[in-house]
N, CA, C and O of each residue as an XYZ file, in Angstrom:
384
protein
N       1.502     -3.299     23.240
C       1.504     -3.561     24.671
C       2.011     -2.362     25.463
O       1.759     -2.271     26.664
N       2.711     -1.454     24.823
C       3.257     -0.309     25.540
C       2.271      0.849     25.627
O       2.452      1.756     26.439
N       1.232      0.828     24.802
C       0.251      1.901     24.783
C      -0.870      1.574     25.771
O      -1.623      0.622     25.564
N      -0.980      2.356     26.834
C      -1.989      2.105     27.865
C      -3.416      2.182     27.342
O      -4.318      1.564     27.908
N      -3.626      2.934     26.268
C      -4.971      3.055     25.713
C      -5.362      1.846     24.862
O      -6.541      1.655     24.563
N      -4.394      1.042     24.478
C      -4.689     -0.093     23.604
C      -4.350     -1.462     24.185
O      -4.855     -2.473     23.698
N      -3.520     -1.516     25.197
C      -3.067     -2.827     25.668
C      -4.186     -3.672     26.271
O      -4.044     -4.890     26.374
N      -5.287     -3.056     26.668
C      -6.420     -3.816     27.188
C      -7.035     -4.708     26.109
O      -7.706     -5.690     26.428
N      -6.812     -4.375     24.832
C      -7.389     -5.149     23.737
C      -6.626     -6.458     23.487
O      -7.134     -7.346     22.804
N      -5.434     -6.578     24.025
C      -4.606     -7.766     23.809
C      -5.059     -8.865     24.762
O      -4.971     -8.717     25.981
N      -5.549     -9.974     24.193
C      -6.109    -11.053     25.014
C      -5.242    -12.311     24.914
O      -4.295    -12.350     24.129
N      -5.560    -13.329     25.701
C      -4.840    -14.605     25.584
C      -4.965    -15.209     24.174
O      -4.052    -15.897     23.717
N      -6.067    -14.960     23.499
C      -6.239    -15.439     22.124
C      -5.213    -14.759     21.211
O      -4.616    -15.405     20.350
N      -5.014    -13.453     21.405
C      -4.006    -12.725     20.625
C      -2.605    -13.267     20.904
O      -1.795    -13.410     19.988
N      -2.330    -13.561     22.148
C      -1.020    -14.095     22.521
C      -0.780    -15.442     21.834
O       0.309    -15.696     21.319
N      -1.794    -16.292     21.831
C      -1.676    -17.596     21.162
C      -1.492    -17.396     19.657
O      -0.710    -18.106     19.026
N      -2.208    -16.434     19.086
C      -2.066    -16.125     17.667
C      -0.654    -15.697     17.322
O      -0.127    -16.064     16.272
N      -0.040    -14.921     18.203
C       1.345    -14.494     17.987
C       2.296    -15.693     18.014
O       3.252    -15.754     17.241
N       2.025    -16.632     18.902
C       2.860    -17.829     18.991
C       2.746    -18.680     17.723
O       3.709    -19.333     17.322
N       1.573    -18.670     17.097
C       1.328    -19.495     15.909
C       1.457    -18.718     14.600
O       1.081    -19.225     13.543
N       1.979    -17.505     14.659
C       2.044    -16.625     13.487
C       2.719    -17.282     12.284
O       2.191    -17.226     11.173
N       3.863    -17.893     12.491
C       4.592    -18.523     11.382
C       3.782    -19.664     10.767
O       3.755    -19.820      9.546
N       3.136    -20.445     11.596
C       2.320    -21.556     11.104
C       1.117    -21.026     10.316
O       0.813    -21.532      9.236
N       0.442    -20.020     10.847
C      -0.693    -19.405     10.141
C      -0.235    -18.850      8.791
O      -0.914    -19.033      7.781
N       0.907    -18.176      8.775
C       1.430    -17.580      7.549
C       1.717    -18.664      6.517
O       1.393    -18.494      5.342
N       2.310    -19.757      6.930
C       2.595    -20.861      6.020
C       1.308    -21.367      5.363
O       1.261    -21.513      4.142
N       0.274    -21.632      6.146
C      -0.974    -22.169      5.598
C      -1.722    -21.130      4.767
O      -2.377    -21.477      3.784
N      -1.628    -19.872      5.150
C      -2.243    -18.806      4.346
C      -1.607    -18.761      2.966
O      -2.312    -18.686      1.960
N      -0.292    -18.807      2.913
C       0.407    -18.769      1.631
C       0.128    -20.021      0.802
O       0.035    -19.942     -0.423
N      -0.005    -21.165      1.450
C      -0.380    -22.390      0.740
C      -1.762    -22.232      0.098
O      -1.961    -22.589     -1.063
N      -2.697    -21.701      0.857
C      -4.055    -21.505      0.356
C      -4.056    -20.544     -0.829
O      -4.679    -20.829     -1.851
N      -3.369    -19.413     -0.707
C      -3.306    -18.459     -1.807
C      -2.679    -19.095     -3.045
O      -3.228    -18.978     -4.140
N      -1.547    -19.760     -2.890
C      -0.837    -20.302     -4.055
C      -1.613    -21.414     -4.739
O      -1.473    -21.593     -5.948
N      -2.415    -22.155     -4.019
C      -3.164    -23.265     -4.611
C      -4.523    -22.843     -5.176
O      -5.140    -23.595     -5.930
N      -4.983    -21.668     -4.822
C      -6.314    -21.247     -5.294
C      -6.271    -19.998     -6.170
O      -7.319    -19.553     -6.637
N      -5.106    -19.426     -6.405
C      -4.964    -18.240     -7.248
C      -4.959    -18.661     -8.719
O      -4.138    -19.484     -9.126
N      -5.868    -18.102     -9.510
C      -5.955    -18.392    -10.944
C      -6.139    -17.081    -11.687
O      -6.619    -16.102    -11.116
N      -5.757    -17.057    -12.966
C      -5.891    -15.824    -13.747
C      -7.355    -15.399    -13.877
O      -7.642    -14.204    -13.951
N      -8.272    -16.346    -13.905
C      -9.692    -16.002    -14.025
C     -10.330    -15.681    -12.680
O     -11.442    -15.154    -12.634
N      -9.646    -15.990    -11.592
C     -10.149    -15.700    -10.247
C      -8.963    -15.448     -9.314
O      -8.654    -16.267     -8.448
N      -8.307    -14.303     -9.504
C      -7.077    -14.046     -8.742
C      -7.352    -13.552     -7.322
O      -8.385    -12.945     -7.041
N      -6.408    -13.827     -6.451
C      -6.416    -13.193     -5.141
C      -5.799    -11.817     -5.317
O      -4.717    -11.687     -5.889
N      -6.474    -10.801     -4.833
C      -5.946     -9.445     -4.834
C      -5.581     -9.121     -3.388
O      -6.425     -9.183     -2.494
N      -4.339     -8.784     -3.177
C      -3.834     -8.525     -1.832
C      -3.747     -7.021     -1.609
O      -3.223     -6.286     -2.446
N      -4.267     -6.574     -0.472
C      -4.176     -5.167     -0.076
C      -3.303     -5.129      1.172
O      -3.696     -5.606      2.237
N      -2.106     -4.550      1.021
C      -1.154     -4.480      2.131
C      -1.116     -3.052      2.660
O      -0.703     -2.135      1.949
N      -1.534     -2.865      3.875
C      -1.448     -1.547      4.474
C      -1.691     -1.638      5.969
O      -2.557     -2.388      6.421
N      -0.937     -0.885      6.721
C      -1.181     -0.762      8.156
C      -2.068      0.441      8.450
O      -2.393      0.720      9.604
N      -2.447      1.136      7.413
C      -3.269      2.331      7.534
C      -4.641      2.024      6.933
O      -4.761      1.844      5.721
N      -5.670      1.964      7.771
C      -7.007      1.577      7.307
C      -7.534      2.505      6.220
O      -8.128      2.039      5.248
N      -7.328      3.799      6.367
C      -7.822      4.745      5.378
C      -7.185      4.487      4.014
O      -7.881      4.443      2.999
N      -5.874      4.318      3.991
C      -5.169      4.045      2.739
C      -5.648      2.731      2.133
O      -5.901      2.659      0.931
N      -5.772      1.698      2.950
C      -6.223      0.396      2.455
C      -7.613      0.494      1.842
O      -7.865     -0.083      0.785
N      -8.502      1.208      2.484
C      -9.869      1.348      1.969
C      -9.906      2.146      0.675
O     -10.606      1.768     -0.264
N      -9.162      3.242      0.613
C      -9.136      4.048     -0.609
C      -8.532      3.268     -1.776
O      -9.058      3.308     -2.889
N      -7.445      2.570     -1.527
C      -6.814      1.773     -2.580
C      -7.735      0.641     -3.029
O      -7.783      0.323     -4.218
N      -8.458      0.035     -2.108
C      -9.416     -1.022     -2.455
C     -10.529     -0.478     -3.336
O     -10.923     -1.116     -4.312
N     -11.034      0.696     -2.992
C     -12.089      1.312     -3.806
C     -11.582      1.647     -5.207
O     -12.280      1.422     -6.196
N     -10.366      2.186     -5.287
C      -9.799      2.505     -6.601
C      -9.663      1.238     -7.442
O      -9.985      1.237     -8.630
N      -9.189      0.171     -6.824
C      -9.042     -1.089     -7.564
C     -10.399     -1.590     -8.051
O     -10.560     -1.933     -9.223
N     -11.355     -1.630     -7.156
C     -12.683     -2.140     -7.511
C     -13.304     -1.321     -8.641
O     -13.831     -1.894     -9.595
N     -13.251      0.000     -8.553
C     -13.813      0.853     -9.597
C     -13.084      0.692    -10.926
O     -13.687      0.867    -11.986
N     -11.810      0.363    -10.884
C     -11.051      0.195    -12.128
C     -11.460     -1.071    -12.883
O     -11.148     -1.208    -14.066
N     -12.144     -1.987    -12.223
C     -12.495     -3.264    -12.833
C     -13.803     -3.228    -13.628
O     -14.121     -4.187    -14.332
N     -14.558     -2.143    -13.524
C     -15.869     -2.056    -14.161
C     -15.957     -0.851    -15.082
O     -15.305      0.172    -14.872
N     -16.776     -1.003    -16.101
C     -17.111      0.133    -16.956
C     -18.397      0.741    -16.414
O     -19.322      0.020    -16.039
N     -18.452      2.041    -16.375
C     -19.646      2.724    -15.916
C     -19.707      4.087    -16.577
O     -18.692      4.630    -17.014
N     -20.902      4.627    -16.643
C     -21.110      5.916    -17.296
C     -20.273      6.987    -16.620
O     -20.304      7.137    -15.399
N     -19.533      7.722    -17.417
C     -18.722      8.813    -16.897
C     -17.353      8.390    -16.392
O     -16.595      9.230    -15.906
N     -17.017      7.112    -16.494
C     -15.712      6.654    -16.003
C     -14.604      7.368    -16.765
O     -14.537      7.282    -17.991
N     -13.750      8.062    -16.057
C     -12.612      8.741    -16.649
C     -12.925     10.079    -17.290
O     -12.011     10.794    -17.702
N     -14.212     10.435    -17.383
C     -14.548     11.686    -18.070
C     -14.366     12.919    -17.187
O     -14.036     13.993    -17.689
N     -14.572     12.779    -15.902
C     -14.458     13.942    -15.027
C     -13.171     13.952    -14.210
O     -12.911     14.904    -13.475
N     -12.371     12.909    -14.335
C     -11.120     12.848    -13.595
C     -10.188     11.914    -14.365
O     -10.639     10.895    -14.888
N      -8.930     12.235    -14.442
C      -8.011     11.322    -15.126
C      -8.006      9.946    -14.460
O      -8.396      9.810    -13.300
N      -7.576      8.958    -15.179
C      -7.532      7.596    -14.640
C      -6.750      7.575    -13.323
O      -5.678      8.167    -13.200
N      -7.315      6.886    -12.366
C      -6.662      6.759    -11.061
C      -6.156      5.331    -10.952
O      -6.930      4.378    -11.036
N      -4.870      5.196    -10.767
C      -4.275      3.876    -10.657
C      -3.996      3.560     -9.197
O      -3.669      4.440     -8.400
N      -4.132      2.293     -8.869
C      -3.815      1.878     -7.502
C      -2.301      1.855     -7.319
O      -1.548      1.725     -8.284
N      -1.880      1.980     -6.102
C      -0.462      1.908     -5.758
C      -0.054      0.434     -5.773
O      -0.549     -0.337     -4.951
N       0.831      0.020     -6.678
C       1.210     -1.400     -6.755
C       1.964     -1.902     -5.529
O       2.138     -3.109     -5.362
N       2.407     -0.997     -4.680
C       3.029     -1.419     -3.420
C       1.982     -1.779     -2.377
O       2.301     -2.382     -1.352
N       0.731     -1.408     -2.639
C      -0.343     -1.683     -1.695
C      -1.334     -2.708     -2.250
O      -1.761     -3.609     -1.528
N      -1.701     -2.574     -3.529
C      -2.695     -3.463     -4.138
C      -2.072     -4.159     -5.342
O      -1.571     -3.512     -6.262
N      -2.112     -5.476     -5.320
C      -1.617     -6.230     -6.468
C      -2.115     -7.668     -6.371
O      -2.646     -8.095     -5.346
N      -1.930     -8.394     -7.458
C      -2.307     -9.805     -7.457
C      -1.354    -10.579     -6.567
O      -0.195    -10.202     -6.394
N      -1.854    -11.655     -6.012
C      -1.066    -12.469     -5.077
C       0.292    -12.849     -5.644
O       1.309    -12.643     -4.981
N       0.337    -13.398     -6.852
C       1.603    -13.931     -7.368
C       2.648    -12.853     -7.593
O       3.836    -13.168     -7.668
N       2.249    -11.594     -7.703
C       3.231    -10.520     -7.873
C       3.786    -10.037     -6.541
O       4.859     -9.437     -6.492
N       3.061    -10.296     -5.470
C       3.484     -9.800     -4.155
C       4.229    -10.840     -3.335
O       4.979    -10.496     -2.421
N       4.027    -12.095     -3.657
C       4.601    -13.152     -2.824
C       6.094    -13.290     -3.114
O       6.539    -13.130     -4.250
N       6.839    -13.584     -2.086
C       8.256    -13.885     -2.269
C       8.352    -15.267     -2.900
O       7.474    -16.107     -2.703
N       9.394    -15.494     -3.640
C       9.577    -16.810     -4.248
C       9.902    -17.812     -3.153
O      10.943    -17.715     -2.503
N       9.025    -18.759     -2.953
C       9.224    -19.799     -1.948
C       9.221    -21.163     -2.610
O       8.594    -21.348     -3.653
N       9.897    -22.091     -2.029
C       9.806    -23.478     -2.495
C       8.652    -24.126     -1.771
O       8.811    -24.689     -0.688
N       7.477    -24.037     -2.390
C       6.256    -24.541     -1.753
C       5.932    -25.911     -2.311
O       4.941    -26.521     -1.912
């Protein structure tokens, strides 16, 4: 709201979303915890930097598949576990 170049993007819908943030977060965490399985895990990408989030997402996705030349021209690239990890490893312990 303090940046004149960006504050025009803040709408009444955004304001309402801010008011309901805690409620949205509660239901989001409920959904993740009830639908996360080892055979179909939620992978969470945490980043306020779009470039970092996209690069880490690509690294994760490429690490999940075998393909010709994988690892031959560049050492293995691991994702940053502070940015990309499975849901259950990133969530705080809650009494849900």
